[in-house]
C-alpha positions as CSV (number, residue, x, y, z in Angstrom):
1,M,109.2,66.3,108.6
2,F,108.0,64.0,105.9
3,L,111.5,62.8,105.2
4,N,111.9,61.9,108.9
5,F,108.8,59.8,108.6
6,L,110.3,58.0,105.6
7,R,113.4,57.3,107.5
8,S,111.5,55.8,110.4
9,R,109.3,53.8,108.1
10,Y,112.1,52.5,105.8
11,G,115.0,51.6,107.9
12,N,117.6,50.4,105.4
13,A,119.2,52.7,102.9
14,A,117.9,51.0,99.8
15,S,114.3,51.2,100.9
16,F,114.8,54.9,101.9
17,V,116.2,55.7,98.5
18,N,113.2,54.0,96.8
19,A,110.8,55.9,99.0
20,S,112.6,59.2,98.3
21,L,112.3,58.6,94.6
22,V,108.6,58.1,95.0
23,L,108.3,61.4,96.8
24,V,110.2,63.2,94.1
25,A,107.9,61.6,91.5
26,I,104.8,62.8,93.4
27,T,106.2,66.3,93.6
28,F,106.9,66.4,89.9
29,L,103.5,65.0,88.9
30,F,101.5,67.2,91.3
31,P,103.4,70.6,91.6
32,P,101.9,73.3,93.8
33,T,99.1,75.1,92.1
34,T,99.8,78.5,93.5
35,G,102.9,80.5,94.4
36,A,104.7,83.7,94.1
37,A,105.2,83.2,90.4
38,D,101.4,83.2,89.9
39,T,100.9,86.5,91.7
40,V,100.2,89.5,89.5
41,R,102.4,92.4,90.6
42,I,100.7,95.8,90.2
43,L,102.1,99.3,90.8
44,A,99.7,102.1,91.8
45,L,101.4,105.2,90.5
46,G,99.5,108.2,91.7
47,D,99.1,111.1,94.0
48,S,97.3,111.5,97.4
49,L,94.3,109.6,96.1
50,S,96.5,106.5,95.8
51,A,98.7,107.3,98.8
52,G,95.8,107.3,101.2
53,Y,96.0,110.8,102.4
54,G,94.3,111.1,105.8
55,L,93.6,107.4,106.1
56,M,95.0,104.4,107.9
57,R,97.2,102.4,105.5
58,A,94.7,99.5,105.5
59,D,92.1,101.9,104.2
60,S,94.1,103.3,101.2
61,F,93.1,102.6,97.6
62,P,95.9,100.0,96.9
63,E,95.2,98.1,100.1
64,Q,91.5,97.9,99.7
65,L,91.8,97.0,96.0
66,E,94.3,94.2,96.8
67,R,92.0,92.7,99.5
68,T,89.0,92.9,97.2
69,L,90.9,91.1,94.3
70,I,92.2,88.4,96.6
71,K,88.7,87.8,97.9
72,K,87.7,87.2,94.3
73,G,90.4,84.5,94.0
74,I,92.9,86.7,92.1
75,A,96.4,86.4,93.4
76,V,97.7,89.9,93.3
77,K,100.2,92.2,95.1
78,I,99.7,95.9,94.7
79,T,102.5,98.3,95.6
80,N,101.4,101.8,96.7
81,A,103.5,104.4,94.8
82,G,101.2,107.3,95.6
83,V,102.8,110.5,96.7
84,S,100.6,113.2,98.1
85,G,100.8,116.5,96.2
86,D,102.4,114.9,93.2
87,T,101.7,116.1,89.7
88,S,102.1,114.3,86.4
89,A,105.6,115.7,86.2
90,G,106.5,114.3,89.5
91,G,105.1,110.9,88.5
92,L,107.2,110.9,85.4
93,S,110.4,111.9,87.3
94,R,110.1,109.0,89.6
95,L,108.8,106.4,87.2
96,D,112.0,104.5,86.6
97,W,112.7,104.2,90.3
98,S,109.2,103.2,91.1
99,L,109.4,100.3,88.5
100,S,112.7,99.0,89.8
101,E,111.2,96.1,91.7
102,G,109.6,94.7,88.6
103,F,105.8,94.7,87.9
104,D,103.3,93.1,85.5
105,G,100.9,96.0,85.4
106,V,100.6,99.7,86.4
107,I,97.6,101.8,87.4
108,V,98.3,105.4,86.4
109,E,96.3,107.7,88.7
110,L,97.8,111.2,88.1
111,G,96.6,114.6,87.0
112,A,94.4,115.7,89.9
113,N,97.0,118.1,91.3
114,D,97.7,119.4,87.8
115,G,94.1,120.4,87.6
116,L,94.0,121.9,91.1
117,R,97.0,124.1,90.3
118,G,95.6,125.1,86.9
119,L,98.7,123.8,85.1
120,E,98.6,123.9,81.3
121,P,96.7,120.8,80.0
122,S,99.4,120.6,77.3
123,E,102.0,119.9,80.0
124,T,99.9,117.3,81.7
125,L,99.3,115.7,78.3
126,K,103.1,115.7,77.6
127,N,104.0,114.1,81.0
128,L,101.3,111.4,80.9
129,D,102.2,110.6,77.3
130,A,105.9,110.1,78.4
131,I,104.8,107.9,81.2
132,L,102.6,105.7,79.0
133,A,105.3,105.5,76.3
134,K,107.8,104.1,78.9
135,L,105.3,101.6,80.2
136,Q,104.6,100.5,76.6
137,Q,108.3,100.0,76.0
138,K,108.4,97.8,79.0
139,D,105.4,95.8,77.7
140,L,103.4,96.3,80.9
141,A,99.7,96.1,81.2
142,V,98.2,99.6,82.0
143,L,95.1,101.0,83.5
144,L,94.8,104.8,83.0
145,T,92.3,106.6,85.3
146,G,90.7,109.9,84.2
147,M,90.3,113.1,86.2
148,Q,88.3,116.3,86.0
149,A,89.5,119.8,86.7
150,P,87.8,122.0,89.4
151,P,84.8,123.9,87.9
152,N,86.2,127.2,89.1
153,L,88.8,127.0,86.3
154,G,86.2,127.5,83.7
155,A,84.4,125.3,81.2
156,E,87.0,125.6,78.4
157,Y,89.9,124.6,80.7
158,G,87.8,121.7,82.1
159,K,87.0,120.4,78.7
160,E,90.6,120.5,77.5
161,F,91.8,118.9,80.7
162,A,89.3,116.1,80.7
163,A,90.1,115.3,77.0
164,I,93.7,114.4,77.9
165,F,92.8,111.0,79.3
166,P,90.6,109.4,76.7
167,H,92.9,110.7,74.0
168,L,95.9,108.9,75.6
169,A,94.0,105.7,76.3
170,K,93.1,105.5,72.7
171,K,96.6,106.3,71.5
172,Y,98.1,103.5,73.6
173,D,95.2,101.1,73.4
174,I,95.0,100.6,77.1
175,V,92.3,100.0,79.7
176,F,90.7,103.3,80.6
177,Y,88.5,104.3,83.6
178,P,87.0,107.7,82.8
179,F,86.9,109.3,86.3
180,F,88.7,108.0,89.3
181,L,86.3,109.6,91.8
182,E,83.1,108.5,90.0
183,G,80.3,108.1,92.6
184,V,82.4,109.8,95.3
185,A,83.2,113.4,94.2
186,A,81.1,116.0,95.9
187,I,79.3,113.5,98.1
188,A,79.9,114.7,101.6
189,E,79.5,111.4,103.5
190,L,82.1,109.7,101.3
191,N,84.8,112.4,101.7
192,Q,87.0,113.7,104.5
193,E,86.5,117.2,105.9
194,D,88.6,118.8,103.1
195,T,85.8,117.6,100.7
196,I,88.6,116.5,98.3
197,H,89.9,113.2,99.6
198,P,87.7,110.1,100.0
199,N,87.3,108.7,103.5
200,A,87.6,104.9,104.0
201,E,84.0,104.3,102.8
202,G,84.6,106.5,99.8
203,V,87.7,104.6,98.8
204,G,85.5,101.4,99.1
205,V,83.2,103.0,96.5
206,V,86.1,103.8,94.2
207,V,87.3,100.2,94.5
208,K,83.9,98.8,93.7
209,N,83.5,101.0,90.6
210,I,87.0,100.5,89.2
211,L,87.2,96.8,89.9
212,P,86.0,95.6,86.5
213,Y,88.5,97.8,84.8
214,V,91.3,96.5,87.0
215,I,90.3,92.9,86.2
216,E,90.3,93.7,82.5
217,M,93.8,95.1,82.9
218,I,95.0,92.0,84.7
219,Q,93.7,89.9,81.8
220,T,96.0,91.8,79.5
221,V,99.1,90.9,81.5
222,K,101.6,89.2,79.2
223,S,102.9,85.7,80.2
224,P,106.6,85.5,80.9
């Protein structure tokens, strides 16, 4: 449209060429300040807590988090790679495929189903360790979220399970959010009828609490 204006304003070829050169110079001196290249691409690798089980897509954790970051002026695109019922082993098995699009950072939210099933903490540790090792090899920014085991599995199991996450965060020197459901777990009005999965309001609380950690992770994204 602007070129058509130039043609109408500058009738002869020489004048049009000169005007076009001016346009090119302006574009070079004042490039667009935002664009796809500036957008931080984040993968949310998780289970039903990331997938948005029982919720509208717009109410899921990745969607609410993305909107909140954008409102704060942070250009970000979060891809939901949550699979309901997935364990740490499942997350590891699909990691390479999940990363195929190319990302700058990954939120690792896995382990809840390991705890619900009473799987050996050593296996959960091994799987999450392998996931984080791969992400480190790819030089990706990482936020690891912690989880707690159900109390019916006993204090010893709960202690061993909970210790997995801070141990790995320290080993890989990554951003760590101690408990994904902080401020939401066991609060009836923030959960669905199953008392396990947050409702839309509960997800909002999760996003509010985890937000500073996500921003910290974004700040560790390596420049291309």
